[in-house]
C-alpha positions as CSV (number, residue, x, y, z in Angstrom):
1,M,-309.2,82.4,-77.2
2,E,-307.1,83.5,-80.2
3,R,-304.4,84.7,-77.9
4,R,-304.3,81.3,-76.1
5,K,-304.0,79.5,-79.5
6,K,-301.3,81.9,-80.6
7,F,-299.2,81.1,-77.4
8,F,-299.9,77.4,-77.8
9,L,-298.6,77.4,-81.4
10,I,-295.5,79.4,-80.4
11,G,-294.8,76.9,-77.6
12,V,-295.1,73.9,-80.0
13,L,-292.7,75.6,-82.4
14,V,-290.1,76.3,-79.6
15,V,-290.3,72.7,-78.5
16,L,-289.9,71.4,-82.0
17,S,-286.9,73.7,-82.6
18,L,-285.2,72.6,-79.5
19,S,-285.7,69.0,-80.3
20,L,-284.2,69.5,-83.8
21,V,-281.2,71.3,-82.4
22,W,-280.5,68.4,-80.0
23,S,-281.0,65.7,-82.6
24,G,-278.5,67.5,-84.8
25,C,-275.7,68.0,-82.2
26,G,-276.5,65.7,-79.3
27,K,-274.9,62.5,-78.3
28,K,-277.3,60.2,-80.0
29,E,-279.5,60.0,-83.1
30,T,-282.2,57.6,-81.8
31,T,-283.8,56.7,-78.5
32,A,-285.0,53.4,-77.3
33,V,-288.4,52.3,-78.6
34,E,-290.5,49.4,-77.2
35,G,-292.8,47.7,-79.7
36,E,-296.5,47.6,-79.1
37,G,-296.8,43.9,-80.0
38,N,-297.6,41.4,-77.3
39,T,-297.1,37.9,-78.8
40,G,-295.6,36.6,-75.6
41,E,-292.7,35.0,-77.6
42,V,-289.3,35.1,-75.9
43,Y,-285.8,34.1,-76.8
44,P,-285.0,30.7,-75.2
45,E,-281.4,31.9,-74.4
46,N,-282.4,34.8,-72.2
47,G,-286.2,34.9,-71.8
48,L,-286.5,38.4,-73.2
49,P,-289.4,39.3,-75.5
50,K,-289.0,39.0,-79.3
51,D,-291.6,41.6,-80.1
52,K,-290.2,44.6,-78.3
53,K,-288.0,46.8,-80.4
54,V,-285.1,48.3,-78.4
55,T,-282.2,50.6,-79.3
56,I,-279.0,50.4,-77.2
57,D,-277.1,53.7,-77.2
58,A,-273.4,52.9,-76.8
59,V,-270.2,55.1,-76.7
60,F,-266.9,53.7,-78.0
61,P,-263.5,55.4,-78.1
62,V,-261.6,54.0,-81.1
63,T,-258.2,52.8,-79.8
64,G,-255.4,51.0,-81.4
65,Y,-257.7,48.0,-81.9
66,G,-259.9,49.8,-84.4
67,R,-263.6,49.4,-85.1
68,E,-263.7,46.1,-86.9
69,F,-264.1,43.7,-83.9
70,F,-266.7,45.8,-82.3
71,N,-268.7,46.2,-85.5
72,F,-268.5,42.4,-85.9
73,A,-270.0,42.0,-82.4
74,I,-272.8,44.4,-83.2
75,E,-273.7,42.8,-86.5
76,T,-273.8,39.3,-85.2
77,F,-275.7,40.3,-82.1
78,Q,-278.3,42.2,-84.2
79,E,-278.5,39.2,-86.6
80,R,-279.4,36.9,-83.7
81,F,-281.7,39.3,-82.1
82,P,-283.3,41.4,-84.9
83,N,-285.5,43.4,-82.5
84,V,-282.4,45.0,-81.0
85,T,-280.3,47.8,-82.6
86,V,-277.0,49.0,-81.2
87,N,-276.4,52.6,-82.0
88,V,-272.8,53.7,-81.5
89,R,-271.2,57.1,-80.9
90,W,-267.7,56.6,-82.1
91,F,-264.8,58.7,-80.8
92,D,-262.0,58.4,-83.4
93,E,-260.2,61.4,-81.8
94,G,-258.9,59.3,-79.0
95,G,-259.2,59.0,-75.2
96,D,-258.9,62.7,-74.3
97,V,-261.8,63.8,-76.4
98,Y,-263.8,60.8,-75.1
99,K,-263.1,61.7,-71.5
100,Q,-264.0,65.4,-72.0
101,H,-267.3,64.4,-73.6
102,F,-268.1,62.0,-70.8
103,D,-267.1,64.5,-68.1
104,A,-269.5,67.0,-69.7
105,L,-272.4,64.5,-69.6
106,L,-271.7,63.9,-65.9
107,Q,-271.6,67.6,-65.1
108,G,-274.9,68.0,-67.0
109,G,-276.5,65.5,-64.6
110,N,-279.2,64.5,-67.0
111,D,-279.7,60.7,-66.8
112,D,-281.9,60.7,-69.9
113,E,-278.9,62.0,-72.0
114,M,-276.5,59.3,-70.7
115,Y,-275.6,56.3,-72.8
116,D,-276.9,52.8,-72.0
117,W,-273.5,51.1,-72.7
118,I,-270.2,52.8,-71.8
119,Y,-267.0,51.2,-73.1
120,S,-264.6,52.4,-70.4
121,L,-264.2,54.6,-67.4
122,N,-261.3,55.8,-65.2
123,P,-260.9,53.4,-62.2
124,D,-261.5,56.0,-59.6
125,L,-264.6,57.3,-61.4
126,I,-265.9,53.7,-61.7
127,K,-265.7,53.4,-57.9
128,R,-267.4,56.8,-57.3
129,L,-270.2,56.1,-59.8
130,A,-270.8,52.6,-58.4
131,E,-270.9,53.8,-54.8
132,S,-273.3,56.6,-55.6
133,G,-275.7,54.2,-57.4
134,K,-275.1,55.5,-60.9
135,L,-274.0,52.2,-62.4
136,E,-276.1,49.0,-62.9
137,R,-274.9,45.9,-61.1
138,Q,-274.0,42.9,-63.3
139,D,-273.4,40.2,-60.7
140,D,-275.7,37.8,-62.4
141,L,-273.5,37.6,-65.5
142,W,-270.8,35.8,-63.5
143,G,-273.0,32.7,-63.4
144,R,-274.6,33.0,-66.8
145,A,-274.0,30.3,-69.5
146,L,-272.0,31.6,-72.5
147,Y,-273.9,32.0,-75.7
148,D,-271.5,30.0,-77.9
149,T,-270.6,27.4,-75.3
150,P,-273.6,27.0,-73.0
151,E,-272.0,24.2,-71.1
152,S,-269.6,26.8,-69.6
153,K,-270.3,29.7,-67.4
154,V,-268.7,33.1,-67.5
155,G,-266.9,32.7,-64.2
156,D,-265.4,29.4,-65.3
157,V,-263.6,30.8,-68.4
158,L,-262.4,34.3,-67.5
159,L,-258.7,35.1,-67.0
160,T,-259.5,36.7,-63.6
161,D,-261.3,35.9,-60.4
162,R,-264.5,37.5,-59.1
163,K,-262.8,39.5,-56.4
164,A,-260.7,41.4,-58.9
165,L,-263.9,42.8,-60.4
166,E,-265.8,43.7,-57.3
167,I,-266.6,47.0,-55.7
168,D,-268.2,46.5,-52.3
169,G,-268.9,42.9,-53.2
170,H,-270.6,43.7,-56.6
171,I,-269.6,43.4,-60.2
172,Y,-270.3,46.5,-62.5
173,A,-268.6,45.2,-65.7
174,I,-267.4,42.0,-67.1
175,P,-264.0,42.4,-68.8
176,S,-263.7,41.5,-72.5
177,S,-259.9,41.7,-72.8
178,S,-256.9,40.8,-70.7
179,T,-253.1,41.0,-70.3
180,I,-251.0,38.1,-69.1
181,Y,-247.6,38.7,-67.5
182,G,-244.7,36.4,-66.9
183,L,-241.5,35.1,-68.4
184,Y,-241.1,34.9,-72.1
185,Y,-238.2,32.7,-73.4
186,N,-236.5,31.8,-76.6
187,K,-238.1,28.4,-77.3
188,Q,-235.7,27.5,-80.1
189,L,-232.7,28.3,-77.9
190,F,-234.0,26.1,-75.2
191,Q,-234.8,23.2,-77.4
192,E,-231.4,23.3,-79.1
193,N,-229.7,23.1,-75.7
194,G,-232.1,20.8,-73.9
195,W,-232.9,23.3,-71.2
196,N,-235.9,22.8,-69.0
197,E,-238.8,24.8,-70.5
198,Q,-241.1,24.7,-67.5
199,P,-239.1,24.7,-64.2
200,Q,-241.5,24.0,-61.4
201,C,-239.8,25.9,-58.5
202,W,-237.1,28.4,-57.7
203,D,-234.3,25.8,-57.3
204,E,-235.1,24.3,-60.8
205,F,-235.2,27.8,-62.2
206,V,-231.7,28.6,-60.7
207,T,-230.4,25.3,-62.2
208,V,-231.6,26.3,-65.7
209,C,-230.1,29.8,-65.4
210,E,-226.7,28.2,-64.4
211,K,-226.8,26.1,-67.5
212,I,-227.7,29.1,-69.7
213,K,-224.9,31.1,-68.2
214,A,-222.4,28.3,-68.7
215,K,-223.2,28.4,-72.4
216,G,-222.3,32.1,-72.6
217,T,-225.8,33.5,-72.8
218,K,-227.3,36.0,-70.3
219,P,-230.2,34.2,-68.5
220,L,-232.5,37.2,-68.0
221,V,-232.8,40.7,-69.3
222,M,-235.3,43.4,-68.1
223,A,-236.1,47.1,-68.8
224,G,-234.1,48.9,-66.1
225,K,-235.4,52.4,-67.2
226,H,-238.9,51.1,-66.5
227,P,-238.5,48.9,-63.4
228,Y,-242.2,48.2,-63.2
229,Y,-241.4,45.6,-66.0
230,F,-239.5,43.7,-63.3
231,M,-242.7,43.0,-61.5
232,Y,-244.4,41.4,-64.5
233,G,-242.3,38.3,-63.5
234,W,-240.9,38.8,-60.0
235,G,-244.2,40.1,-58.7
236,A,-245.6,36.6,-58.8
237,I,-243.2,35.4,-56.0
238,P,-245.0,37.0,-53.0
239,H,-248.3,35.4,-54.1
240,E,-246.6,32.0,-54.7
241,I,-244.9,32.1,-51.2
242,G,-247.7,33.8,-49.3
243,G,-250.8,32.6,-51.1
244,E,-254.2,34.0,-50.3
245,A,-252.9,35.5,-47.0
246,F,-250.5,37.8,-48.9
247,Y,-253.2,38.7,-51.5
248,D,-255.6,39.7,-48.7
249,A,-252.9,41.7,-46.8
250,Q,-252.1,43.7,-49.9
251,Y,-255.8,44.0,-51.0
252,N,-256.8,45.4,-47.6
253,Y,-253.7,47.7,-47.1
254,E,-252.6,45.8,-44.0
255,P,-249.5,47.2,-42.2
256,D,-246.0,46.0,-42.9
257,V,-246.8,44.3,-46.2
258,F,-243.3,45.1,-47.5
259,L,-241.6,43.5,-44.4
260,S,-243.7,40.3,-44.7
261,K,-242.0,37.0,-45.5
262,P,-243.5,36.7,-49.0
263,Y,-242.3,40.1,-50.1
264,L,-238.9,39.8,-48.5
265,T,-238.4,36.4,-50.2
266,M,-239.0,38.1,-53.6
267,L,-236.4,40.8,-52.9
268,R,-233.8,38.3,-51.4
269,R,-234.2,36.0,-54.4
270,M,-233.7,38.9,-56.8
271,E,-230.6,39.9,-54.8
272,A,-229.2,36.4,-54.9
273,F,-230.0,36.1,-58.7
274,V,-227.9,39.2,-59.5
275,K,-225.0,38.0,-57.3
276,K,-224.9,34.8,-59.3
277,G,-224.5,36.8,-62.5
278,Y,-227.8,35.7,-64.0
279,L,-229.0,39.2,-64.9
280,H,-227.9,40.9,-68.2
281,P,-225.4,43.6,-67.2
282,G,-227.1,46.2,-69.5
283,T,-230.4,45.8,-67.7
284,V,-230.1,48.9,-65.6
285,S,-229.6,51.2,-68.7
286,F,-232.1,49.5,-71.1
287,D,-235.6,50.8,-71.9
288,H,-238.2,48.3,-72.8
289,V,-237.3,48.2,-76.6
290,Q,-233.6,47.8,-75.9
291,A,-234.3,44.9,-73.5
292,Q,-236.6,43.3,-76.0
293,M,-234.1,43.6,-78.8
294,E,-231.5,41.8,-76.7
295,F,-234.0,39.0,-76.1
296,V,-235.2,38.5,-79.7
297,Q,-231.6,38.6,-80.9
298,G,-230.7,35.7,-78.6
299,E,-228.4,37.7,-76.2
300,A,-230.7,36.7,-73.3
301,A,-232.8,33.6,-72.8
302,F,-235.6,35.1,-70.7
303,I,-237.4,38.5,-70.4
304,T,-240.1,39.7,-67.9
305,N,-242.9,41.0,-70.1
306,A,-246.5,40.8,-71.2
307,T,-248.6,39.5,-74.0
308,W,-248.1,42.6,-76.2
309,I,-244.4,41.9,-76.7
310,A,-244.5,40.0,-80.0
311,N,-246.7,42.7,-81.7
312,E,-244.3,45.4,-80.5
313,M,-241.3,43.5,-81.9
314,K,-242.8,41.9,-85.0
315,D,-240.8,44.1,-87.5
316,V,-237.4,43.1,-85.9
317,T,-238.0,39.6,-84.7
318,P,-235.8,37.1,-86.7
319,A,-237.6,34.7,-89.0
320,G,-238.4,31.4,-87.3
321,F,-238.2,32.9,-83.8
322,Q,-240.4,30.7,-81.4
323,W,-242.0,32.3,-78.5
324,G,-242.2,30.4,-75.2
325,F,-244.0,31.5,-72.0
326,M,-243.8,30.3,-68.4
327,P,-245.1,31.4,-65.0
328,F,-242.3,33.0,-63.0
329,P,-240.9,30.0,-61.0
330,G,-240.2,31.8,-57.7
331,N,-242.2,29.3,-55.6
332,D,-240.9,26.6,-53.2
333,P,-241.4,22.9,-54.1
334,G,-245.1,22.0,-53.7
335,Q,-246.4,25.5,-53.9
336,Q,-248.7,26.5,-56.7
337,Q,-247.2,28.8,-59.3
338,V,-248.8,32.1,-60.1
339,I,-249.4,34.0,-63.3
340,L,-250.2,37.7,-63.0
341,V,-253.0,39.0,-65.1
342,G,-254.7,42.3,-65.7
343,N,-258.1,42.9,-67.2
344,A,-259.8,45.8,-68.9
345,Q,-263.4,46.1,-67.7
346,S,-265.8,47.5,-70.3
347,G,-269.5,47.6,-70.9
348,F,-270.7,49.7,-68.0
349,I,-274.5,50.2,-67.8
350,W,-276.1,53.4,-66.7
351,K,-278.5,52.7,-63.8
352,K,-281.3,55.1,-64.6
353,R,-282.2,53.8,-68.0
354,P,-285.4,51.9,-69.1
355,T,-285.4,48.3,-67.7
356,L,-285.6,46.5,-71.0
357,Q,-282.7,48.5,-72.4
358,K,-280.6,47.6,-69.4
359,Q,-281.5,43.9,-69.8
360,W,-280.5,43.9,-73.5
361,T,-277.4,45.9,-72.8
362,K,-276.3,43.2,-70.4
363,E,-277.0,40.5,-73.0
364,F,-274.7,42.5,-75.4
365,N,-272.0,42.3,-72.8
366,L,-272.4,38.5,-72.7
367,W,-272.2,38.4,-76.5
368,L,-268.9,40.2,-76.4
369,L,-267.4,37.0,-74.8
370,N,-268.2,34.8,-77.8
371,L,-265.1,33.2,-79.2
372,D,-265.6,34.6,-82.7
373,V,-265.8,38.1,-81.3
374,Q,-262.7,37.4,-79.1
375,L,-260.9,36.1,-82.2
376,R,-261.6,39.4,-84.1
377,F,-260.3,41.3,-81.0
378,A,-257.2,39.2,-80.9
379,Q,-256.5,39.7,-84.6
380,A,-256.7,43.4,-84.0
381,G,-253.9,43.1,-81.4
382,G,-255.9,42.5,-78.2
383,V,-255.7,39.7,-75.7
384,P,-258.8,37.6,-75.2
385,I,-260.3,37.3,-71.7
386,R,-261.3,33.7,-72.1
387,K,-258.7,31.1,-71.0
388,D,-260.4,28.5,-73.3
389,F,-259.6,30.7,-76.3
390,V,-257.0,28.2,-77.5
391,T,-259.8,25.7,-78.3
392,I,-260.7,27.7,-81.4
393,G,-258.3,25.8,-83.6
394,E,-254.8,26.0,-84.9
395,K,-255.6,27.9,-88.1
396,D,-257.3,30.7,-86.2
397,L,-254.5,30.8,-83.6
398,E,-252.0,31.3,-86.4
399,T,-253.6,34.6,-87.2
400,I,-252.9,36.2,-83.9
401,S,-249.8,37.3,-81.9
402,P,-247.6,34.3,-81.0
403,S,-246.8,35.8,-77.6
404,V,-250.6,35.7,-76.8
405,T,-251.0,32.1,-77.9
406,S,-248.0,30.9,-76.1
407,A,-249.2,32.5,-72.8
408,L,-252.8,31.2,-73.3
409,E,-251.5,27.7,-73.9
410,I,-249.6,27.7,-70.6
411,V,-252.5,29.2,-68.7
412,N,-254.6,26.3,-69.8
413,A,-252.0,23.6,-69.4
414,E,-250.0,24.3,-66.3
415,G,-252.6,24.8,-63.6
416,A,-251.1,28.0,-62.3
417,K,-253.2,30.3,-60.2
418,L,-254.2,33.6,-61.9
419,V,-253.8,36.7,-59.8
420,D,-254.6,40.3,-60.6
421,D,-252.0,42.0,-58.4
422,S,-253.4,45.5,-59.0
423,V,-256.7,45.2,-57.2
424,R,-257.2,46.9,-53.8
425,K,-260.2,47.1,-51.6
426,R,-260.1,50.9,-51.7
427,S,-258.3,53.7,-53.5
428,I,-255.6,55.7,-51.6
429,T,-254.4,58.6,-53.7
430,N,-252.6,60.8,-51.2
431,A,-249.2,62.3,-51.9
432,Q,-247.3,59.8,-49.8
433,M,-248.9,56.9,-51.6
434,A,-247.9,58.5,-54.9
435,K,-244.3,58.6,-53.7
436,L,-244.4,54.9,-52.8
437,D,-244.2,53.9,-56.5
438,K,-241.0,55.8,-56.9
439,V,-239.5,54.4,-53.7
440,K,-240.3,50.9,-55.0
441,M,-238.8,51.5,-58.5
442,D,-235.7,53.1,-57.0
443,G,-235.4,50.2,-54.6
444,Y,-235.4,47.6,-57.3
445,I,-232.6,49.4,-59.2
446,A,-230.6,49.8,-56.0
447,L,-231.0,46.1,-55.4
448,I,-229.8,44.9,-58.8
449,T,-226.9,47.3,-58.8
450,G,-225.7,46.1,-55.4
451,K,-226.1,49.5,-53.8
452,K,-228.6,48.2,-51.2
453,T,-229.5,44.9,-49.6
454,A,-233.0,43.3,-49.8
455,T,-233.6,44.2,-46.2
456,Q,-232.7,47.8,-46.7
457,V,-234.9,48.1,-49.7
458,A,-237.8,46.5,-47.9
459,K,-237.5,48.8,-44.9
460,E,-237.5,51.9,-47.1
461,M,-240.6,50.7,-49.0
462,N,-242.4,49.9,-45.8
463,N,-241.6,53.2,-44.2
464,Q,-243.0,55.1,-47.1
465,Y,-246.0,52.8,-47.1
466,K,-246.6,53.6,-43.4
467,K,-246.5,57.3,-44.2
468,A,-249.2,56.8,-46.9
469,L,-251.5,54.9,-44.5
470,A,-251.0,57.4,-41.8
471,E,-251.8,60.3,-44.1
472,E,-255.0,58.5,-45.2
473,R,-256.1,58.2,-41.5
């Protein structure tokens, strides 16, 4: 009997020691606790119980946006729902340390040690985890009413469409930030000369460029050392010309995409544009900063870029510079214009966690879409995901990047279609597909330098694309 007591006490001490070790160096300090009350009271916004205490364990890599906006979201969420606590594991060291930590958790394979809320994941990893049933589906959020504007639903206000978020027809995270691509222009220069600030089709765009050239200004500058910047504008043309059919062909990796009429139209219009002398002659040698300097100094009227540009150039932009934004007008008359967008999905939920934790974690994701949270994010340099963000008021808009506000104003006013050009039905990562990017970039440079025709460039791209598809099969 004494011997059994002795072993029992030793066992208890070992368990206590191990638990203390884990609490000192593990990923989280607290675990979820459900209250014992049973009042039956629920929150009217979501139907969840008021008397059940819950802790959401979150992991957040601190990026250039800092902690402030996320802390604001947590504080306001906990104030509205006092039974819920959001406990954050911060990674100030950056993305590499965050990735290593997460990889170690995955290798450990212990669902109990995983976080409830995960800020971000590698796109290929998202797909693998989703397909293996490790991530919680969040389809229902798409149709949910927003907390701060209950007359609007999530799917109505996001700067993306549902298809861009889906994996096998399901949503695993709702984005809370975005990027908007297109043509930025020098608004003051346009107004002084009476140039058309919103050409509605390719012919009108060419007319504007001819007037700009006649005044001795270069119409367009781009970053030739990083030709993917070209596609921030020109990449809209295939979607404007080909519409949903082109999107589907690209999305599904259908054959001969690069020989299709929409894509060839883009290349031919780029070729014609250069021959007319509308492209800054220094484009081929400029990196993104050099190209942006030419733009803000008034040497070029347009630049293909994204919403981060004003923040990048804020220390060298002349006083009084006015930022303008337009969809790339590569469409034919009567065709809808397209604005390319990208989104950063965040707020993944681990599948094998207690149900109530998952429910509240999903509510926190919805809370991140509130306009006041989005404003803090924008003030930190981010781009809000809500296209109705411009309704917050002029004083608040003045506190964020002018390239963001100018883009959002056009998104709301012009009726252009928003397209995420990066989305594909599946991921192809073989060596031949990796080479395709270089073939494309080299092709754009060969085109603007007159070394190859649009047809030659399209054929080279398509041949490499066929090799990639063949290797996958």
